[in-house]
C-alpha positions in Angstrom: -159.7 148.1 117.2 -162.4 145.5 116.2 -165.6 146.1 118.4 -166.2 142.8 120.3 -169.7 141.4 120.1 -171.3 141.0 123.7 -172.3 137.5 123.0 -168.0 136.5 122.4 -167.4 138.8 125.4 -169.8 137.0 127.6 -168.4 133.4 126.1 -164.7 135.1 126.8 -165.4 136.1 130.5 -167.4 132.6 131.1 -164.5 130.6 130.0 -162.2 132.5 132.4 -164.3 131.6 135.3 -164.3 127.8 133.7 -160.7 127.8 134.0 -160.3 129.0 137.7 -158.4 126.2 138.5 -156.7 125.6 135.5 -155.3 128.6 136.2 -153.8 127.9 139.9 -152.5 124.2 138.6 -150.6 126.4 135.8 -149.5 128.8 138.7 -148.4 126.0 141.4 -146.4 124.0 138.1 -144.4 127.0 137.6 -143.9 127.7 141.4 -142.6 124.5 142.1 -139.4 125.3 139.8 -136.5 127.0 141.6 -135.9 128.7 138.8 -133.0 131.1 140.1 -130.0 132.5 137.8 -128.6 129.4 135.9 -131.5 127.2 137.4 -134.6 128.3 134.7 -134.5 125.2 132.7 -137.1 123.4 134.8 -139.5 126.4 134.6 -138.4 126.7 130.8 -139.4 123.4 130.3 -142.8 124.0 131.7 -143.8 126.5 130.0 -142.9 124.9 126.7 -145.2 122.0 128.3 -147.9 124.6 128.8 -147.6 126.1 125.4 -147.8 123.1 124.1 -151.0 122.2 126.0 -152.5 125.6 124.3 -151.9 123.6 120.8 -148.6 126.0 120.6 -145.4 125.3 118.9 -142.4 126.0 121.5 -139.2 127.7 119.9 -135.8 128.4 122.1 -134.5 131.5 121.3 -130.8 131.4 122.6 -129.6 134.9 124.6 -126.4 135.9 122.9 -125.6 139.6 123.6 -123.2 141.4 121.2 -122.4 144.5 122.3 -125.9 146.3 121.6 -126.6 148.8 123.8 -130.3 146.9 124.6 -128.0 144.4 126.4 -126.8 144.3 129.8 -122.7 143.1 130.7 -123.8 139.2 131.7 -123.7 137.6 135.3 -123.0 134.0 133.8 -122.7 131.8 130.3 -126.3 131.5 128.4 -125.9 127.7 127.4 -128.6 125.4 128.5 -131.3 128.3 129.6 -132.7 129.6 126.4 -135.8 131.3 126.2 -139.3 129.8 125.1 -141.8 131.4 123.3 -144.6 130.5 121.0 -146.5 132.4 118.2 -150.4 131.9 117.1 -151.2 132.9 113.7 -154.8 133.4 112.9 -155.9 131.8 109.5 -156.8 135.3 108.4 -155.1 138.5 109.5 -157.6 141.4 110.6 -156.4 142.8 114.2 -153.7 144.3 115.5 -150.7 141.8 116.7 -149.7 141.3 120.3 -146.8 140.1 122.7 -147.7 138.5 125.9 -144.3 138.7 128.2 -142.9 137.4 131.3 -139.8 136.5 132.9 -139.4 132.6 134.8 -136.6 133.6 136.9 -136.9 134.1 140.3 -134.4 136.0 142.7 -133.3 133.6 145.5 -135.3 132.7 148.7 -133.4 133.7 151.0 -133.2 132.2 154.5 -135.7 129.2 153.2 -136.3 128.7 157.3 -138.4 131.6 157.7 -141.0 130.8 155.5 -144.1 129.6 156.5 -144.0 127.3 154.0 -141.1 125.5 151.8 -140.9 128.5 149.5 -141.1 126.1 146.2 -143.8 124.2 147.4 -147.1 127.0 146.3 -149.9 126.8 149.6 -152.8 128.8 149.6 -153.9 130.7 153.1 -156.6 133.4 153.3 -157.2 133.8 149.6 -152.9 134.2 148.9 -151.0 132.1 146.9 -147.7 131.6 148.7 -144.0 130.5 147.1 -141.1 132.2 145.8 -142.3 133.7 142.3 -145.9 133.2 142.3 -146.4 137.4 142.6 -143.2 138.5 140.6 -144.1 137.3 138.4 -145.3 133.6 137.6 -148.9 134.6 138.8 -149.2 137.0 135.8 -147.9 134.5 133.5 -150.4 131.8 134.6 -153.3 134.8 134.0 -151.7 135.5 130.0 -151.3 131.9 129.4 -155.3 131.1 130.6 -156.6 134.3 129.0 -155.5 132.5 125.8 -156.9 129.5 126.9 -160.3 131.2 127.7 -160.5 132.2 124.0 -160.1 129.0 122.7 -162.8 127.3 125.2 -164.9 130.0 123.9 -164.7 128.4 120.3 -162.6 131.7 119.3 -158.8 132.4 118.7 -157.0 136.1 118.2 -157.5 137.3 114.4 -154.0 138.6 114.0 -150.3 137.4 115.3 -149.7 136.7 119.5 -146.4 135.9 120.4 -146.0 134.8 123.8 -142.2 135.4 125.8 -141.0 133.1 128.6 -137.2 135.1 129.6 -134.9 134.5 131.9 -132.9 137.1 133.8 -135.6 140.1 134.3 -134.2 140.1 137.1 -130.8 141.1 136.4 -129.7 142.1 133.2 -133.3 141.6 130.9 -130.7 140.1 128.4 -133.4 137.2 127.8 -136.5 139.9 126.7 -134.0 141.4 124.5 -133.2 138.1 122.7 -136.7 137.3 121.9 -137.5 140.9 121.3 -134.5 141.1 118.4 -135.3 137.4 117.1 -138.8 137.8 116.7 -141.2 140.5 114.0 -142.2 143.2 115.9 -145.5 143.6 117.0 -148.1 146.3 117.7 -148.2 146.1 121.4 -147.2 144.3 124.8 -148.6 143.4 127.5 -146.5 142.3 130.5 -148.1 141.3 133.5 -145.7 142.6 136.3 -147.2 142.4 139.7 -148.2 145.3 141.7 -147.2 146.4 145.0 -150.0 144.7 147.0 -152.5 146.5 144.4 -153.7 145.5 141.1 -151.3 148.4 139.4 -150.3 150.0 136.0 -147.1 150.9 135.9 -146.6 154.5 134.3 -142.8 154.6 134.9 -139.5 152.8 136.1 -136.3 153.8 137.2 -133.1 152.0 135.8 -130.6 149.9 137.4 -126.5 149.9 137.3 -125.1 147.0 139.0 -121.4 147.6 140.4 -119.0 145.0 142.1 -115.9 146.0 143.8 -113.4 144.0 145.2 -111.0 145.1 147.3 -107.3 143.4 148.4 -106.0 144.5 151.4 -102.7 143.0 153.3 -103.6 139.6 156.0 -102.3 139.7 158.8 -102.3 137.5 162.3 -104.8 139.2 164.3 -102.3 139.4 167.3 -100.8 141.8 164.4 -103.8 143.3 162.6 -102.5 146.9 163.2 -99.7 145.7 160.4 -102.7 144.1 158.5 -105.1 146.0 156.5 -108.4 144.2 156.2 -110.2 144.3 153.2 -114.0 143.7 154.4 -113.5 147.0 156.7 -112.1 148.9 153.6 -115.1 147.4 151.2 -117.5 149.0 153.9 -115.8 152.4 154.0 -116.5 152.2 150.1 -120.0 150.9 150.3 -121.1 153.7 152.9 -119.6 156.5 150.3 -122.8 155.8 148.2 -125.2 157.2 151.0 -124.5 160.8 150.4 -124.8 159.9 146.4 -127.7 158.2 147.0 -129.2 161.3 149.4 -127.6 163.9 146.3 -129.8 161.6 143.2 -132.7 161.8 145.5 -133.2 165.7 145.8 -135.8 167.9 144.5 -134.3 169.4 141.7 -133.1 165.8 140.4 -136.4 163.8 140.5 -138.0 163.6 137.1 -141.8 165.0 137.6 -143.6 161.7 136.8 -141.8 160.6 140.2 -143.3 163.4 141.5 -145.0 162.4 145.1 -142.7 159.0 145.4 -140.7 159.3 148.6 -137.1 158.0 147.8 -137.0 156.8 144.5 -133.6 156.3 143.6 -132.3 153.8 146.0 -128.8 152.4 146.1 -128.7 148.5 147.4 -125.4 146.8 149.2 -126.9 143.5 148.4 -123.8 141.0 148.4 -120.7 141.0 150.4 -118.4 138.0 150.3 -115.0 138.4 152.1 -112.6 136.8 154.6 -110.7 133.4 155.2 -110.6 133.4 158.8 -111.9 134.4 162.1 -108.2 135.0 163.5 -106.7 136.7 160.2 -107.2 139.9 158.8 -109.0 139.5 155.8 -107.4 139.5 152.5 -110.0 140.0 149.9 -113.7 141.3 149.8 -116.2 141.6 147.1 -119.5 143.8 147.5 -122.3 143.8 145.1 -124.1 147.3 144.8 -127.7 148.1 142.7 -127.9 151.5 142.0 -131.2 153.4 140.8 -131.0 155.9 138.2 -133.6 158.7 138.0 -135.4 159.5 134.3 -133.8 161.9 132.5 -130.5 160.6 133.9 -128.5 158.0 131.8 -126.9 154.6 133.0 -123.7 155.8 131.2 -123.8 159.1 133.4 -124.6 156.8 136.6 -121.9 154.4 135.3 -119.3 157.6 135.4 -120.4 158.7 139.0 -120.0 154.9 139.7 -116.3 155.1 138.9 -115.5 158.3 140.3 -117.2 157.6 143.6 -115.0 154.8 144.0 -112.0 156.5 142.8 -112.8 159.0 145.5 -113.3 156.7 148.3 -109.8 155.0 147.5 -108.2 157.9 148.8 -109.8 157.2 152.7 -106.8 156.9 154.7 -107.4 153.4 155.7 -107.6 152.1 152.2 -104.1 153.6 151.7 -102.1 150.1 150.2 -105.5 148.4 148.9 -106.1 147.2 145.7 -109.4 148.3 144.2 -110.6 146.6 141.4 -114.3 147.7 140.0 -116.5 145.9 137.5 -120.1 146.4 136.1 -122.2 143.0 135.5 -126.0 142.8 135.7 -128.4 145.8 134.8 -127.0 148.7 132.5 -130.6 149.8 132.2 -131.9 153.0 131.3 -135.1 154.2 133.2 -138.2 154.6 131.0 -141.5 156.2 130.9 -144.4 154.6 129.6 -146.9 156.3 127.1 -150.0 156.1 129.3 -152.3 157.5 126.4 -151.5 154.9 124.3 -154.3 152.5 122.8 -153.1 149.3 124.5 -152.7 151.0 127.5 -156.1 152.7 127.4 -157.4 149.2 126.5 -156.0 147.7 129.5 -157.8 150.3 132.0 -160.9 149.9 130.6 -160.6 145.9 130.2 -159.3 145.7 133.8 -162.8 148.0 135.4 -164.7 145.7 133.1 -163.6 142.6 134.0 -163.4 143.2 137.5 -165.7 146.3 138.5 -162.1 147.9 140.1 -159.4 150.2 138.9 -155.8 150.2 138.0 -153.6 151.9 140.3 -151.2 154.4 138.6 -147.5 152.9 140.2 -144.4 154.9 139.3 -142.2 152.2 140.0 -138.9 152.5 142.1 -137.7 149.3 140.3 -137.7 148.1 136.5 -139.5 145.5 134.3 -138.6 144.4 130.7 -141.1 146.9 129.3 -138.3 149.3 128.9 -136.6 147.4 126.1 -139.9 147.7 124.1 -140.8 150.9 124.3 -137.1 152.0 124.4 -135.4 150.1 122.0 -138.3 149.1 119.7 -140.8 151.9 120.1 -143.6 149.8 120.8 -146.2 150.8 123.3 -146.2 148.8 126.4 -148.9 147.8 129.1 -147.3 146.6 132.2 -150.1 145.3 134.6 -150.6 142.5 136.7 -152.1 140.7 140.3 -151.1 142.4 143.5 -148.0 140.8 144.9 -146.6 141.1 148.7 -143.1 140.7 150.0 -141.3 139.6 146.6 -137.5 139.2 147.1 -138.8 138.9 150.6 -139.9 136.2 153.2 -143.6 134.6 152.2 -143.8 136.3 148.9 -147.6 135.9 147.7 -150.4 136.8 145.8 -154.1 137.1 145.8 -156.1 134.1 144.2 -158.7 137.0 143.1 -156.5 138.7 141.6 -155.0 136.8 139.5 -158.4 135.9 138.0 -159.2 139.4 137.4 -156.1 140.0 135.7 -156.8 136.5 133.4 -160.4 138.3 132.5 -158.8 141.5 131.8 -155.8 139.8 129.7 -158.6 137.7 127.7 -160.8 140.7 127.0 -157.7 143.2 125.9 -156.6 140.3 123.9 -159.8 139.8 121.7 -160.5 143.4 121.3 -157.0 144.3 120.1 -156.4 141.0 118.3 -160.1 140.9 117.1 -161.1 137.2 116.9 -162.5 134.5 114.4 -164.2 131.1 115.3 -161.5 128.1 115.8 -161.5 125.7 112.8 -164.6 124.0 113.6 -166.9 125.8 115.3 -170.0 126.8 114.7 -170.3 130.5 113.7 
């Protein structure tokens, strides 16, 4: 790494402090975009605008799964939802190249009437910004955008290539990240400012995830003759219940990888969706359930898929499912677990930069969820520093992120980028 001049270091940090309002404005603009699955266009357009404001040329990258293991089975078509990237090129490349990556997609807001303020109308209360996606992970995106802007305000720019990726479907497939990774040259490292669980955290490892969908077709009947029918909703719930024993088995001590020791119940299985029935006075004909199945490090997504197939086949033999038709599908995540190299240069630099920028420490976080960081590590061999601001209630009601935490991450990313890439003066700036 190229040592950073103390004067440049001071100028960068001062510039970060001067961009506090701009950082919040960047975040507000993104949170106002209701970028749920299939509706990411407004957020992608906003990212293109914000890249242009940094003096960079946005480029659209389509997501085209091709059967490669890096892709998960798609959920919906990709037309009109192209990822947006921008690439900074130095005048003279002297340092190491870097990817700054973040996902613009958010999960549904759930019951909007339960929110203290509208989920897509960002609001500050008690030093926190509330809104769907504020923490996961639009706050981190605003931080990396303003970190780059701070270097420029200080009269500097990275002396190496810096790629910025704004991607879709981190929340369900990771295919947007995969598409960008394959479409652009490999860089020397990546920073992904994913949120910490209520604290500023550095991801040390993460589980894998498989999404499975089970559709049960029963035998409809009038409620007065319900014993003659086969209720698909009840049958589907029997299948869902069968996953509890499997979940307990996968969380047995001998099945937990050492990097997750100390984490309570790291392999989680969630019944996330259920759709079924036609009429309150009719025995339900069909029911579809969606399941999220965690994958422990050291166990593969393929093994987990085989387990699910066997489990559903066994559950189908239940006496109350006789005569039912059962269809099992795999759409969405088919994602492997991942361990991040915490001794990699970029990770050690992230820790040091955060400590210098904030006076605090990043807390190690063995994650029971997953990030796009796995693609860079598992499929490209690129070291990744996945760390970000403190977020609360992500995927829940009243999601929020700490204002000071975002600013701390902005300062940390700016210092890390400057030292990793090196810096050169902007054209027209005094030497």
